[in-house]
N, C-alpha and C positions, 0 to 999 in steps of 0.2 A: 407350321400345327407344333405343339407343347409335346411332351409327352404325355400328360397327363391326359390333354385332347384326342391323341391319338391313339394310345388305351381306351379312352370310351367309346373311338369309333369303329375299331377292332372286336369290340367287348371282352379285352386281357387289361390282366391287370398292368399295370406302372411300373413294377417293376420285370416286367416281361418286356414290356416298351421299350425298355429302358437296356434290355442286353440287347436286344434285338440294333436298337439303335449304333451302340459299341460293337458287335461283332459286322454289321455295315460299315461301319466306320477302321477298322481294321481290315478285314479281308475284302471287302468291296459282297458280299454275298448277297444274294437278295432271297433265297428261296431257303427254306426249312432242309435243317440236317436230316439225318433219317433217323430213323427212328424203330424201338420195336426190333420184333425177332426174335428168333426162338434161341436161346443163349447156351441151350441143355443138347444143341444136335450135333456136338461132335465128339460128346460124353454118350451120345445113343447109339452114333452110327459106328464108333470104337467095340461095339459089339453086336452088330448090324449081322455077320454071317454065324457066328453064334448061335443068337439069336432066331434066324430060321431053322436052321438045323434042328436047333431044337423045338418047337415049332412042327418039322417035319418028321419028325421022331414022334409027337407023341402031338396032335394033332388039333386035340382038346384041352391043351396044359392051359391053366389060368395065369393071368396075370399075377398071384403072389406065386404061385411051381414055378411062374419065368423070374422071377427078380428072386426069390432062394435060388433056385440054380445059379444064378448070377452073383449068385453073394457068396455061394457056397464055392464052387468053385475059380471064381474069376475077381472077388472084394468087392467085384460092385455093389454099393450102398444104393438105397434105392428109398422111398418113402411112397410104394403104393399101399392102400389102403382101399376097403371095399367103401365103395359109397352109401353102401348104408347096414345099418348090422346084417346079418346074418341069423335067421331061427334057424334052427332045426323045425322041419315037418313044416314051415310056413308054405303058401302057397305063392306061388310068381304072379298071380293074377290081383292084381285089386279087388277088394270089395265093392258091390255096386251100390 
């Protein structure tokens, strides 16, 4: 079967079929390589104990406060932002 034929059969681009064939010739691999995973896990885990202690000291600590604490005391950078704007006096329930 040709590469374009195989690509059509499996619903992928011809480039992908070619890459898979090249990999099979080079290594004999017939399975997909692992993908994804949490690329930030090691950075988060480095602050595990500090984070747990901060939550124990202040049970209702917010992510923004925790982020600020980690930045101030340990220089840890963060991109924590509220998922939506917070307005003072706004109700937390949706309007009917």
